[in-house]
C-alpha positions as CSV (number, residue, x, y, z in Angstrom):
1,M,0.0,0.0,0.0
2,C,1.5,3.2,-1.1
3,G,1.9,6.4,1.1
4,I,0.7,9.9,0.4
5,V,1.7,13.2,2.0
6,G,0.5,16.7,1.1
7,A,1.1,20.1,2.6
8,V,0.1,23.7,2.2
9,A,1.8,26.2,4.4
10,K,3.4,29.7,4.8
11,R,6.8,28.0,4.9
12,N,8.8,25.7,2.7
13,V,7.2,22.3,2.8
14,V,10.0,20.2,1.4
15,D,11.2,18.9,4.8
16,I,7.6,18.2,5.8
17,L,7.0,16.1,2.7
18,V,10.3,14.2,3.0
19,E,9.9,13.4,6.7
20,G,6.4,12.3,6.1
21,L,7.6,9.9,3.3
22,R,10.3,8.6,5.7
23,R,7.6,7.7,8.2
24,L,5.5,6.0,5.5
25,E,8.3,4.2,3.8
26,Y,7.1,0.9,5.2
27,R,4.2,1.2,2.8
28,G,6.4,0.9,-0.2
29,Y,9.9,1.8,-1.4
30,D,10.0,0.8,-5.1
31,S,10.2,4.6,-5.7
32,C,9.3,7.9,-4.1
33,G,8.9,11.5,-5.1
34,F,7.4,14.9,-4.4
35,A,6.2,17.8,-6.4
36,L,6.1,21.5,-5.5
37,L,4.4,24.6,-6.8
38,T,7.3,27.0,-7.1
39,E,7.6,30.6,-8.4
40,T,8.4,29.1,-11.9
41,G,5.7,26.4,-11.9
42,L,5.4,22.8,-11.0
43,K,8.7,21.1,-10.1
44,R,9.3,17.5,-9.0
45,A,11.9,15.1,-7.7
46,R,11.7,11.3,-8.1
47,T,14.0,8.4,-7.3
48,T,14.0,4.6,-7.1
49,A,16.4,4.9,-4.2
50,R,15.3,5.5,-0.6
51,V,13.8,8.6,0.8
52,S,17.2,9.8,1.9
53,D,18.2,10.2,-1.7
54,L,15.1,12.3,-2.3
55,A,16.0,14.5,0.6
56,E,19.3,15.3,-1.1
57,Q,17.4,16.4,-4.3
58,G,15.1,18.5,-2.2
59,K,17.8,20.6,-0.7
60,Q,17.8,22.9,-3.7
61,M,14.0,23.2,-4.0
62,S,11.4,25.4,-2.2
63,G,7.7,25.8,-2.3
64,N,4.7,26.4,0.0
65,L,2.5,23.8,-1.6
66,G,3.4,20.2,-2.4
67,I,2.5,16.5,-2.6
68,A,4.6,13.4,-2.1
69,H,4.4,9.7,-2.6
70,T,6.2,6.4,-1.7
71,R,5.3,3.5,-4.0
72,W,4.9,-0.2,-4.2
73,A,4.7,-0.9,-7.9
74,T,1.4,-2.4,-9.2
75,H,0.9,-1.0,-12.7
76,G,4.3,-0.5,-14.4
77,R,7.9,-1.3,-13.4
78,P,9.5,0.2,-10.3
79,D,11.4,2.9,-12.2
80,T,11.6,6.7,-12.2
81,V,9.2,7.1,-15.1
82,N,6.5,5.3,-13.2
83,A,7.2,7.0,-9.9
84,H,4.7,9.5,-8.5
85,P,3.9,12.4,-8.7
86,H,2.5,12.3,-12.2
87,F,2.0,15.4,-14.3
88,S,-0.4,16.3,-17.0
89,G,1.4,18.8,-19.1
90,D,2.9,21.4,-16.9
91,L,-0.5,22.1,-15.3
92,I,-1.6,19.2,-13.0
93,G,0.4,17.3,-10.5
94,L,-1.1,14.2,-8.7
95,V,-0.3,11.3,-6.4
96,H,-2.5,8.2,-6.0
97,N,-3.0,5.2,-3.8
98,G,-5.1,2.3,-5.0
99,I,-6.0,0.8,-8.4
100,I,-8.2,2.1,-11.1
101,E,-9.8,-0.9,-12.6
102,N,-11.0,0.7,-15.8
103,Y,-7.8,2.6,-16.6
104,E,-7.3,0.9,-20.0
105,I,-10.6,2.1,-21.3
106,L,-10.0,5.6,-20.0
107,R,-6.4,5.6,-21.4
108,D,-7.7,4.7,-24.9
109,E,-10.2,7.5,-24.7
110,L,-7.6,10.0,-23.6
111,K,-5.2,8.9,-26.3
112,A,-7.9,9.5,-28.9
113,A,-8.3,13.0,-27.5
114,G,-4.6,13.7,-28.0
115,Y,-3.1,12.9,-24.6
116,E,0.3,11.3,-24.6
117,F,1.2,8.7,-21.9
118,V,4.8,8.4,-20.6
119,S,4.2,5.8,-17.9
120,Q,2.6,2.4,-17.6
121,T,0.6,3.4,-14.5
122,D,-3.1,3.7,-14.0
123,T,-2.4,6.9,-12.1
124,E,-1.5,9.0,-15.2
125,V,-5.0,8.4,-16.4
126,I,-6.4,10.4,-13.4
127,A,-4.0,13.3,-14.0
128,H,-5.0,13.6,-17.7
129,L,-8.7,13.3,-16.9
130,I,-8.5,16.2,-14.4
131,H,-6.4,18.2,-16.9
132,Q,-9.1,17.6,-19.6
133,T,-11.9,18.7,-17.3
134,Y,-10.1,21.6,-15.8
135,T,-9.0,23.2,-19.1
136,Q,-12.5,22.9,-20.5
137,M,-14.0,25.0,-17.8
138,S,-15.0,28.6,-18.6
139,Q,-13.8,29.5,-15.1
140,R,-11.2,27.0,-13.8
141,D,-12.1,25.4,-10.5
142,L,-9.7,22.7,-9.4
143,P,-11.9,21.1,-6.6
144,Q,-14.9,21.0,-9.0
145,A,-12.7,19.4,-11.7
146,V,-11.7,16.7,-9.3
147,R,-15.2,16.1,-8.2
148,A,-16.3,15.8,-11.8
149,V,-13.7,13.2,-12.6
150,L,-14.3,10.9,-9.6
151,P,-17.4,9.1,-10.8
152,R,-15.5,7.9,-13.8
153,L,-12.9,6.1,-11.7
154,H,-13.8,2.4,-10.9
155,G,-11.7,0.9,-8.1
156,A,-10.0,2.2,-5.0
157,Y,-8.2,5.4,-4.7
158,A,-6.9,8.1,-2.5
159,I,-5.5,11.1,-4.4
160,A,-3.9,14.5,-3.8
161,V,-3.9,17.1,-6.5
162,I,-2.2,20.5,-7.2
163,A,-2.4,22.8,-10.2
164,K,0.1,25.4,-11.6
165,D,-2.5,28.1,-11.7
166,A,-4.2,27.3,-8.4
167,P,-1.6,28.5,-5.8
168,G,-2.3,27.7,-2.2
169,I,-4.9,25.0,-3.0
170,L,-4.4,21.3,-2.2
171,V,-7.3,18.9,-3.1
172,G,-7.6,15.4,-1.7
173,A,-10.2,12.7,-2.3
174,R,-10.8,9.1,-1.3
175,A,-12.8,6.0,-2.0
176,G,-11.6,2.7,-0.7
177,S,-8.2,4.0,0.5
178,P,-7.6,6.0,3.7
179,L,-6.8,9.6,3.7
180,V,-6.3,11.8,6.8
181,V,-6.5,15.6,7.1
182,A,-4.2,17.1,9.8
183,F,-4.6,20.7,11.0
184,G,-1.7,22.9,12.0
185,K,-1.2,26.7,12.6
186,D,-1.4,28.5,9.3
187,E,-0.7,25.1,7.6
188,N,-2.7,22.0,6.8
189,F,-1.8,18.5,5.7
190,L,-3.0,15.4,3.9
191,A,-1.6,11.9,4.5
192,S,-2.4,8.2,4.2
193,D,-1.6,7.8,7.9
194,A,-1.6,10.5,10.6
195,L,1.8,9.2,11.7
196,A,3.3,11.0,8.6
197,V,2.5,14.5,9.8
198,A,1.6,14.1,13.5
199,E,4.5,16.2,14.7
200,H,3.2,19.3,12.8
201,A,-0.5,18.9,13.5
202,Q,-2.7,20.2,16.4
203,S,-5.7,18.1,15.4
204,M,-6.8,15.7,12.7
205,T,-9.8,14.2,11.0
206,Y,-10.3,11.1,8.9
207,L,-12.0,11.6,5.6
208,E,-14.9,9.3,4.9
209,E,-15.8,7.4,1.8
210,G,-16.4,9.7,-1.1
211,D,-15.1,12.8,0.6
212,V,-13.3,15.6,-1.2
213,A,-11.2,17.9,0.9
214,V,-9.9,21.4,-0.1
215,L,-6.9,22.5,1.9
216,T,-5.5,26.1,2.2
217,V,-3.4,27.8,4.8
218,D,-6.6,29.3,6.2
219,G,-8.6,26.1,6.7
220,V,-10.1,22.9,5.2
221,K,-13.4,22.4,3.5
222,V,-14.8,18.9,3.1
223,T,-17.6,18.0,0.7
224,N,-19.1,14.9,-0.7
225,A,-18.7,14.0,-4.4
226,A,-21.7,16.2,-5.2
227,G,-20.1,19.2,-3.6
228,V,-22.3,19.3,-0.5
229,A,-20.5,20.5,2.6
230,Q,-19.7,17.8,5.2
231,E,-18.8,18.1,8.9
232,R,-16.1,15.8,10.0
233,P,-15.1,15.6,13.7
234,K,-11.6,16.7,14.7
235,K,-9.5,14.6,17.0
236,E,-6.5,15.5,19.0
237,V,-3.2,14.1,17.8
238,P,-1.8,11.9,20.5
239,A,1.9,11.9,21.3
240,Q,2.1,8.5,19.8
241,I,-0.5,7.4,17.3
242,A,-2.3,4.5,18.9
243,A,-2.1,1.2,17.0
244,V,-5.7,0.4,18.0
245,D,-7.2,3.6,16.6
246,L,-10.0,2.7,14.2
247,G,-9.2,5.6,11.9
248,P,-11.4,5.8,8.8
249,Y,-12.5,2.2,9.1
250,Q,-15.9,0.9,10.2
251,H,-14.6,-2.1,12.1
252,Y,-11.2,-3.3,13.4
253,M,-11.5,-6.3,11.1
254,Q,-11.7,-4.1,8.1
255,K,-8.7,-2.1,9.4
256,E,-6.7,-5.2,9.9
257,I,-7.5,-6.6,6.5
258,F,-6.1,-3.4,5.0
259,E,-3.1,-3.4,7.3
260,Q,-1.8,-6.6,5.8
261,P,0.6,-5.0,3.3
262,R,2.2,-3.2,6.2
263,A,2.2,-6.2,8.5
264,I,3.8,-8.4,5.9
265,G,6.3,-5.7,5.0
266,D,7.3,-5.5,8.7
267,T,7.5,-9.3,9.0
268,V,10.0,-9.6,6.2
269,G,11.6,-6.2,6.1
270,H,14.5,-7.0,8.5
271,I,15.4,-10.3,6.8
272,E,18.4,-10.0,4.5
273,K,19.3,-13.7,4.3
274,I,17.5,-16.9,4.9
275,E,19.4,-18.6,7.8
276,P,18.6,-20.4,11.0
277,Q,19.5,-17.3,13.1
278,V,16.2,-15.7,11.9
279,F,14.5,-18.3,14.1
280,G,17.1,-18.2,16.9
281,A,18.6,-21.5,15.8
282,T,21.9,-22.7,14.3
283,N,22.9,-25.1,11.5
284,A,23.9,-27.6,14.2
285,D,20.4,-27.4,15.6
286,L,18.9,-28.2,12.2
287,N,21.1,-31.2,11.8
288,K,19.0,-33.0,14.4
289,I,15.7,-32.5,12.6
290,D,14.3,-35.2,10.3
291,S,10.5,-34.3,10.3
292,I,8.0,-31.7,11.4
293,L,5.1,-31.9,13.8
294,M,2.8,-28.8,13.7
295,L,0.3,-28.0,16.4
296,A,-2.4,-25.3,16.2
297,C,-6.0,-24.4,16.5
298,G,-8.6,-22.5,14.3
299,T,-7.2,-20.2,11.7
300,S,-3.6,-21.0,12.8
301,Y,-4.3,-24.6,12.1
302,Y,-5.2,-23.7,8.5
303,A,-1.9,-21.8,8.3
304,A,-0.1,-25.0,9.4
305,C,-2.0,-27.1,6.8
306,T,-0.9,-24.8,4.1
307,A,2.7,-25.0,5.3
308,K,2.6,-28.8,5.1
309,Y,2.3,-28.5,1.3
310,W,5.3,-26.1,1.3
311,L,7.5,-28.2,3.6
312,E,7.0,-31.5,1.8
313,D,7.2,-30.0,-1.7
314,I,10.0,-27.4,-1.3
315,A,12.0,-28.7,1.6
316,G,11.3,-32.4,1.1
317,I,10.7,-33.0,4.8
318,A,7.9,-35.2,6.2
319,T,5.3,-33.1,8.0
320,Q,2.4,-33.9,10.2
321,V,-0.3,-31.3,11.2
322,E,-2.4,-31.9,14.3
323,I,-5.3,-30.0,15.8
324,A,-3.9,-29.0,19.2
325,S,-7.1,-29.7,21.1
326,E,-7.1,-33.4,19.8
327,Y,-3.4,-34.2,19.9
328,R,-2.8,-34.6,23.6
329,Y,-5.9,-36.9,24.0
330,R,-4.7,-39.7,21.9
331,K,-1.7,-42.0,21.9
332,T,1.0,-40.9,19.5
333,V,4.4,-42.2,18.4
334,P,6.9,-39.5,19.4
335,N,9.9,-38.8,17.4
336,P,12.6,-36.9,19.3
337,N,14.1,-35.8,16.1
338,A,11.0,-34.0,14.9
339,L,10.7,-30.2,15.1
340,V,7.5,-29.3,16.9
341,V,6.1,-26.1,15.5
342,V,3.3,-24.3,17.4
343,V,1.4,-21.6,15.6
344,S,-0.6,-19.0,17.5
345,Q,-1.5,-15.3,17.2
346,S,-1.5,-14.6,20.9
347,G,0.8,-17.3,22.1
348,E,-1.6,-17.9,24.9
349,T,-4.1,-20.3,23.2
350,A,-4.8,-22.9,26.0
351,D,-5.1,-25.9,23.7
352,T,-2.0,-25.2,21.8
353,L,0.0,-24.5,25.0
354,A,-1.2,-27.8,26.5
355,A,-0.3,-29.6,23.3
356,L,3.2,-28.1,23.3
357,R,3.7,-29.1,26.9
358,H,2.4,-32.6,26.2
359,A,4.8,-33.0,23.2
360,Q,7.7,-31.9,25.5
361,S,6.6,-34.4,28.1
362,L,7.0,-37.1,25.4
363,G,10.6,-36.1,24.7
364,H,10.2,-33.5,22.0
365,A,13.0,-31.1,22.8
366,E,13.2,-29.2,19.5
367,T,10.3,-26.7,19.5
368,L,9.6,-23.5,17.6
369,A,6.8,-20.9,18.0
370,V,5.4,-18.8,15.2
371,C,3.7,-16.1,17.1
372,N,2.7,-12.4,17.1
373,V,3.4,-11.6,20.8
374,A,7.0,-11.6,21.9
375,T,6.1,-11.8,25.6
376,S,3.7,-14.7,25.3
377,A,4.0,-18.0,27.2
378,M,4.4,-19.9,23.9
379,V,7.4,-17.9,22.9
380,R,8.9,-18.2,26.4
381,E,8.4,-22.0,26.4
382,T,9.8,-22.9,23.0
383,K,13.5,-23.3,22.1
384,Y,13.2,-21.3,18.8
385,R,10.8,-18.6,17.7
386,F,9.6,-16.4,14.8
387,L,7.7,-13.2,15.6
388,T,5.2,-12.2,12.9
389,H,5.1,-8.4,13.5
390,A,1.4,-8.3,12.6
391,G,0.8,-5.6,15.3
392,T,-2.2,-5.5,17.6
393,E,-5.1,-7.5,16.2
394,I,-8.4,-6.6,17.8
395,G,-11.0,-8.2,15.5
396,V,-11.8,-11.7,16.7
397,A,-11.7,-13.1,13.2
398,S,-8.0,-13.3,12.5
399,T,-6.8,-11.7,9.3
400,K,-3.3,-10.1,9.3
401,A,-2.2,-12.6,11.9
402,F,-3.0,-15.4,9.5
403,T,-1.2,-14.0,6.5
404,T,1.9,-13.1,8.5
405,Q,1.9,-16.6,10.0
406,L,1.9,-17.9,6.4
407,V,4.9,-15.7,5.7
408,G,6.7,-16.9,8.7
409,L,6.0,-20.6,7.9
410,Y,7.2,-20.0,4.3
411,L,10.4,-18.6,5.6
412,M,10.8,-21.6,7.8
413,T,10.3,-23.8,4.8
414,L,13.0,-22.0,2.8
415,M,15.4,-22.2,5.8
416,L,14.9,-26.0,6.0
417,A,15.2,-26.3,2.2
418,K,18.4,-24.4,2.2
419,H,19.8,-26.5,5.0
420,R,18.9,-29.7,3.1
421,G,20.5,-28.5,-0.1
422,K,17.3,-27.8,-1.9
423,L,17.5,-24.0,-2.2
424,S,20.1,-22.4,-4.4
425,D,21.6,-18.9,-3.8
426,A,19.6,-17.7,-6.9
427,A,16.4,-19.2,-5.6
428,E,17.0,-17.7,-2.2
429,R,17.3,-14.2,-3.7
430,D,14.3,-14.7,-5.9
431,N,12.1,-15.8,-3.0
432,L,13.2,-12.9,-0.8
433,N,12.4,-10.5,-3.6
434,R,8.9,-12.0,-4.1
435,L,8.3,-11.8,-0.3
436,R,9.3,-8.2,-0.3
437,H,7.0,-7.5,-3.2
438,L,4.1,-9.4,-1.6
439,P,2.6,-6.2,-0.1
440,A,2.1,-4.7,-3.6
441,A,0.4,-7.9,-4.7
442,I,-1.9,-7.8,-1.7
443,N,-2.7,-4.2,-2.3
444,A,-3.8,-5.1,-5.8
445,A,-6.0,-7.8,-4.3
446,L,-7.5,-5.3,-1.9
447,A,-8.6,-3.3,-4.8
448,L,-11.1,-6.0,-5.7
449,E,-13.2,-4.9,-2.8
450,P,-16.0,-3.1,-4.9
451,Q,-16.6,-6.3,-6.8
452,I,-16.7,-8.4,-3.7
453,I,-19.2,-6.0,-2.1
454,A,-21.6,-6.7,-4.9
455,W,-21.2,-10.5,-4.3
456,S,-21.8,-10.0,-0.6
457,E,-25.3,-8.8,-1.2
458,A,-26.3,-12.2,-2.6
459,F,-24.4,-14.1,0.1
460,A,-26.1,-12.2,2.9
461,K,-29.4,-13.8,1.8
462,C,-28.1,-17.3,2.1
463,E,-27.9,-19.6,5.1
464,N,-25.4,-22.1,3.7
465,A,-22.3,-21.9,1.6
466,L,-19.7,-24.4,0.2
467,F,-16.1,-23.5,-0.4
468,L,-13.9,-25.6,-2.8
469,G,-10.1,-25.7,-3.3
470,R,-7.5,-28.2,-4.4
471,G,-4.0,-28.9,-3.2
472,L,-2.1,-26.0,-1.7
473,H,-5.3,-23.9,-1.8
474,Y,-7.6,-26.3,0.0
475,P,-6.6,-24.9,3.4
476,I,-7.4,-21.5,2.0
477,A,-10.9,-22.6,1.2
478,L,-11.1,-23.9,4.8
479,E,-10.0,-20.5,6.1
480,G,-12.5,-18.7,3.8
481,A,-15.4,-20.9,5.1
482,L,-14.3,-20.3,8.7
483,K,-14.2,-16.5,8.2
484,L,-17.7,-16.5,6.8
485,K,-19.2,-18.6,9.6
486,E,-17.3,-16.7,12.3
487,I,-18.7,-13.3,11.6
488,S,-21.8,-13.7,9.4
489,Y,-23.3,-16.8,11.2
490,I,-23.8,-18.4,7.8
491,H,-23.2,-22.2,7.9
492,A,-20.2,-22.7,5.6
493,E,-17.9,-25.7,5.0
494,A,-15.0,-26.4,2.8
495,Y,-14.1,-29.5,0.8
496,P,-11.3,-30.5,-1.5
497,A,-13.0,-30.1,-4.9
498,G,-12.2,-33.6,-5.9
499,E,-14.4,-34.9,-3.0
500,L,-17.6,-33.3,-4.4
501,K,-18.8,-36.6,-5.8
502,H,-18.3,-38.2,-2.4
503,G,-21.1,-36.4,-0.6
504,P,-21.1,-32.6,-0.8
505,L,-22.7,-32.5,-4.2
506,A,-25.9,-33.6,-2.6
507,L,-26.1,-30.2,-0.9
508,V,-25.8,-28.1,-4.1
509,T,-28.9,-26.1,-5.0
510,E,-29.6,-22.8,-6.5
511,Q,-29.9,-21.4,-3.0
512,M,-26.4,-22.5,-1.9
513,P,-23.4,-20.5,-3.3
514,V,-20.3,-22.4,-4.1
515,V,-17.1,-20.4,-3.6
516,T,-14.1,-21.7,-5.6
517,V,-10.5,-20.8,-5.2
518,A,-9.0,-21.2,-8.7
519,P,-5.3,-20.4,-9.1
520,N,-3.5,-21.3,-12.3
521,D,-1.6,-24.3,-10.9
522,A,-1.2,-28.0,-11.8
523,L,-4.7,-28.9,-10.6
524,L,-6.6,-26.2,-12.5
525,E,-8.0,-28.5,-15.2
526,K,-9.2,-30.9,-12.5
527,L,-10.8,-28.0,-10.7
528,K,-12.6,-26.9,-13.9
529,S,-14.2,-30.3,-14.2
530,N,-15.3,-30.1,-10.6
531,M,-16.9,-26.7,-11.3
532,Q,-18.8,-28.2,-14.2
533,E,-20.2,-30.8,-11.8
534,V,-21.7,-28.0,-9.8
535,K,-23.0,-26.1,-12.7
536,A,-24.7,-29.1,-14.2
537,R,-26.7,-29.5,-11.0
538,G,-27.9,-25.9,-11.0
539,G,-25.4,-24.6,-8.5
540,K,-24.1,-21.0,-8.5
541,L,-20.4,-20.7,-8.6
542,Y,-18.4,-17.7,-7.3
543,V,-14.9,-18.1,-8.6
544,F,-11.7,-16.3,-7.5
545,A,-9.6,-17.0,-10.6
546,D,-6.1,-16.0,-11.7
547,S,-6.2,-13.8,-14.7
548,D,-4.7,-16.5,-17.0
549,T,-7.0,-19.4,-16.1
550,A,-9.4,-18.9,-19.0
551,I,-12.3,-19.2,-16.6
552,V,-15.0,-16.8,-17.9
553,A,-18.3,-15.6,-16.4
554,S,-21.4,-17.3,-17.8
555,E,-24.8,-18.5,-16.6
556,G,-24.3,-19.8,-13.1
557,I,-20.6,-18.8,-13.0
558,H,-19.5,-15.5,-11.4
559,V,-15.8,-14.6,-11.7
560,I,-13.5,-12.2,-10.0
561,R,-10.1,-12.1,-11.5
562,M,-7.1,-12.0,-9.2
563,P,-4.4,-9.5,-10.2
564,E,-1.7,-12.1,-10.7
565,H,-0.5,-15.6,-10.0
566,Y,2.0,-15.5,-7.2
567,G,3.5,-19.1,-7.4
568,D,4.1,-20.8,-4.1
569,L,2.8,-17.6,-2.3
570,S,-0.5,-17.7,-4.1
571,P,-2.4,-19.0,-1.0
572,I,-1.6,-15.7,0.8
573,L,-2.9,-13.6,-2.1
574,H,-6.1,-15.7,-2.4
575,T,-6.8,-15.3,1.3
576,I,-7.5,-11.6,0.8
577,P,-10.7,-11.7,-1.2
578,L,-12.1,-14.4,1.0
579,Q,-11.6,-12.2,4.0
580,L,-13.3,-9.3,2.3
581,L,-16.2,-11.5,1.2
582,A,-16.8,-12.6,4.8
583,Y,-16.5,-9.1,6.1
584,H,-18.9,-7.5,3.7
585,T,-21.4,-10.3,4.0
586,A,-21.4,-9.9,7.8
587,C,-21.9,-6.1,7.3
588,A,-24.8,-6.7,5.0
589,R,-26.4,-9.0,7.6
590,G,-25.8,-6.5,10.4
591,T,-23.8,-8.7,12.7
592,D,-21.2,-7.5,15.3
593,V,-18.2,-8.1,13.1
594,D,-15.5,-7.4,15.6
595,K,-17.2,-9.3,18.4
596,P,-19.1,-12.3,17.0
597,R,-21.3,-14.1,19.3
598,N,-19.9,-16.8,21.6
599,L,-16.3,-16.2,20.5
600,A,-13.3,-14.5,21.9
601,K,-10.0,-13.3,20.5
602,S,-7.6,-15.4,22.5
603,V,-8.9,-18.7,23.7
604,T,-7.2,-19.1,27.0
605,V,-9.6,-21.8,28.4
606,E,-9.8,-25.4,27.1
């Protein structure tokens, strides 16, 4: 998820913009840049290096009005040409978070009208559209031009806009992506996160969906898309921005879904090399290990089930996954050379802790915790550990904790593969690069939200749902079903798609939606056959398909296309739309999303 900073002041804003980008750099660092309105017009600085390089460029520049951006590449390569801000002529400067789904149609239209495109981004389309509208006005009005363009943008966006002939005016707008207004003394600010400008602000307000904000040194005016004035409450800026602040979101679960690019970035950001030390181990420790035993409950169990596929396929190590609440109540055959891996968000899950202690009592000395809380009992009681850096998760239905667990387990897989001679240096570098770019891919998946909201309206009327997946993505189907039942109270279950004929097909009717996870992998053709079995019996399929699967929407088959196929990490990407589907279905049914009935966040009783 990219980062935006904007400022209008009576002083030079370069340092404000640069420092704001530095604080938001965790959101993306493929490139960064800023634009200023100077005495000679719009000027900008851009780089594919870090913000520190941008600061050097900014030392020779000055302006009282500016916008800035730090990027994770989605449309177009991570190079300077694609870096924000984007200009339209020498008149309009713009930065953008999100994805414009209909940008290709709009680009063709603008090309026909004579506009030249220099980047591969969807963002440049917005700049040209605003330029077109703005220059056609008999009396140029930048806020009105922005409002006029917004209905043409399909997808998610947060934008900040300046114009050469509109000195002292900064325009911001949002739909689907957060945007904060911060108020200072004779200066005002825009940002993706209040953290970016907190030190300069006296108060702040979160823009709501569809808001357009016009900032000057004298104040801020907020309207809706139609231009009707809106009142938005101001909040004090705390000394430290609280991690539990809801911000612009309706629920903590929604906030935490959208925090996943940040959470994953934090989880992998400090890792330069895949080695045992990342887990607090040594190569000598790994020499003892000949198999894996994983113990977990609920969502964490599905993370472990996904990891089983990775561990056996990539690392070539035998792996067993046990439901923690069942494991200690049956006789097992302990293997002292097995690595026992416990997976938990809180590190305090009673069943998992009890299972860990039971395993230790059987002679399992090699133990590892994948956990989000450094001070938890599970971390204290295991020999090795990996902290997921998801941050505080308040919503009962786990989201960012799950995807960061998957990242941690994938890193564990790579570590074991490397130790066993199954991961080359080149493959190590490639995997680390893909992990670092994963936040960008997730951001693109988050942009599917408007399409998923449309689906949720149909789901909200149902009382049952079936989820299908195959191979590596079967546990993701299980997780999708769990999310739906947890917060919407719709009965949902998941099956391996190949098992349809062995029972679940009897449940299929027109009233029961069938959600299908359809990546472009080795099992795709088998999965397509399973889908036809559902269609032939009148079932309604809702398919999350990779773009190159050749699965098309037709009678009884609804399709949402994923932004890309992400190889071994595809399960993480496919998790995102399933989370959004559950969330918006629950919202449509009016349930208490963050506090579903009968459930608690950390299950500390058996």
